[in-house]
Structure formats: C-alpha cells, structure tokens
N, C-alpha and C positions, 0 to 999 in steps of 0.2 A: 382862355387858354392859359396853360401854366407857362411861366418864363422859359423853362427848358424846352417844352413843346414849340414855342414861337422861335426860339434859337435854332432848333434843329430844322424847323421849316425853312427858316431863312437860309440856312446853310445849304440845304438841298436845292432851294431855287437858285443860289449863287453858283452851286456846282453845275447845275445844268446850263446856266447861262455862258459859264466859262467853257464848257464842253462844246456847246454851240460855236462860240467864237473860235476855238482852237479847231474845230471841224471845218468852219470856212476857211481858216487861215491854211490848214494843210491842204484843202482842195486847190488853193491857188497854184500850187506847184504842179497840178495836173490838168492845167487848163491849156487850150490851144492858144497860139499867139493872139487870136482874136478876144480871148478870154471866155469862150462860151463854154465848151465842152471838151471832154477827153477826145482825142484825136478819132479813134475808131468811131465812136458814136456821133461826133461831128460830121464825119465824112458820110455815114449813113444817112443822116437827116439831110445832108446837103444835096443828096441825089435829087431831092424833090425840087430844089431852087431852080427858078427860072420861069419862063411863060410858055404854057401849054395849051394847044388846040385840042379841046375835048369832044369826043364823039361818045355818046353813050345811048343805051336802050334801057328805058325805064319800063320794066315789066309789070310792076306792082307799084302803086296802086293802077287799076285798069283806067282807061284804056292804055295799051302798049304804046309807047311814044318814043321817038328819036329825039334826043336832046343834045344841043351843041352850045359851047361857050368857050370863053378863053379864061384860064386860071394862072394867076402869077403868085408865085411864092417868093418871099423875100425875107432875109434876116432882120429881126428887130430887137429892140432892148438890148443892145451891146452884143448882138450875136447869140442871144441865149434862146431865142424862140424863132421858129420859121413860120410866118404868118402868110396865109393865102387869101385872095379875094377873087371872086369871079365877075366876068362881065355879066350883063343881063342874060339869062339863059333863055333859049328858044322856047321854053315852056313859061317863061315870066319870072321865074325864080332868080335869087341871087344868093350867094352864101360866102362865108370866110371860115377860116379854120386857124388854129395854132397847133404847131408840132414841135416837139422838143424832147430831149432825153432828161429825165428827172434824176439828178444825182443824188437826191435823198432816197428815193425809193429803187434806184438803179433800175428804171424802166422807161420805155418810150412812151409818150402821152400824145393823144391826138383829139382835138376837141373841135366839133363843127357847130357853127352858128348859122342859122337859115334866116332870111328875112321875114319868113312867116312867124318867127318868134321862137322856134324850136332851137334847142341847144342840146347837144349830147356828147358826152365823153365816151370814146370807144374803148373797149377793153384793152388792156395793155398788150401791145402786139410783140411778136418775136421775128427777128431777122434771120434769114439763111442766106450765108455767103454763097453757098453752092448753086442755089437756084435764083439769087438776087431778088428774093421774095420777102416782102414784110406781109406777115399773116396775123389777123385778128380772130379771136374766137373768146366769146364770153364763158364764164363759169357756169356749171350747172344750176348754181343757185341763183342766178341773175334773174331779175323780174321779166326781162326781155332778153331774147336770144340775138346775138350778133356774130356773123362770121363774115370775113372779108379777106381779101388779099391784094396786093399790088406787086406784079412782076416786071421787073426791068428786063424787056428783050433785048436791048442795048442801051447805051447812055441816053438817047433821046426818044425812047419809046417804052411806055409803060401800058400793060394791060392789067385791068383791075375788075373786081367783082364785090358787091356788098349785098348782104341778105339780112334782113332785120325781121323778126318775128315776135309777136307778142307771147304772154305766158301759156296762152292756149295753143301755140304752134300756128297761129294765122300769120300769113305773111303781110307785114306792114309796108316794107319797102324792098324791092328788088332791082338793083342797078347792075349794068354791066357795061364796061367801055374801054376805049383806048384814048391815051393822052401822047401827044407828040410835041415835044419841045421845039420852039422856034430856033432856028440855027443862028 
C-alpha cells in the first residue's frame, strides 16, 4: 500500500473508534439510575421481571399436550439484560432466555435457549401501550415464519401465543398459554 493510503486508512479507523467512544459517552446521560436502559424501554422490559406460574398448551408438534412450569426473570449484567430460566417443565424440557433493548439498533431483542440444544432469536418485536402487548412477526424474507404476542391483562397476568412455521408453511411449533406472576 502507498503511504498516503495507509495514512488515510489509519485516520478512518481512528475516527470510527472516536465516534464509538463518543456515542457510548453520550448514551451515559440517557441511562436509568441502574445504568441499563432509557426509562421507557427499561419499564417495558421490566414488566417481565419476577417469577411466573406458566400453563401452556402445545398444539404442535403432536400430540397436543398441556405443559406447566415456573419461569423466573431477573436482571443481569448491571441491569442491561433480563434473563429467564424455567424449572423442569412437565414435558421434561427446560429453557432460558435473554430479553433486552438494544440501544445500537433501537429494537427489543429476545433470544431463547432450549436444553435440547436449540437456540433462536425471535424477530424484533413492537410494543403497544394501548393494548399492553408485545408482538413478534418475522419478515417475508425470513427462512422460517414466526408470529407471537404477549399481552398483559393486568400487572400479574400475561396471555401469550407463539407460532413457528418452516419455509413451506408447515407448523413446527404452536404454543399458547397464560403466565401468572407470584405475588
């Protein structure tokens, strides 16, 4: 490489690093007292915090089965991520998840890890204040289709549904349930 090209490349890298540092520094003024998220997004994610008794019906895969378990959501990593873990489910499964608001992409993120080895990030959801609902819907170009929602009927009761289909439209997983927070 020519010396001018190396100098230009070094300057560009330096500017990118400075921009990243300045962006992080400017975000510090927008954090909640716990240092995690802007207040509105923190309050929305925080709705899931706590221990929930879950009753679900798994319609797919067959056979239809009622599944019960307890799921606990707690803040981790300096209050930046809400992590959940389930008890052993009545169908023998176990899972955990991470839920957070990504300040870089300005979207909510939800990743589920299953003890069977499956890990999946759900499509970025949207929140509706008027219905108290978080809704997930994959894009048309996604290799698999996912739609789901979680609606807070009140502070301690959540109704939810998840539907996952492969690229041919075949249902892979269909779950519907109610979660009730321990008082």
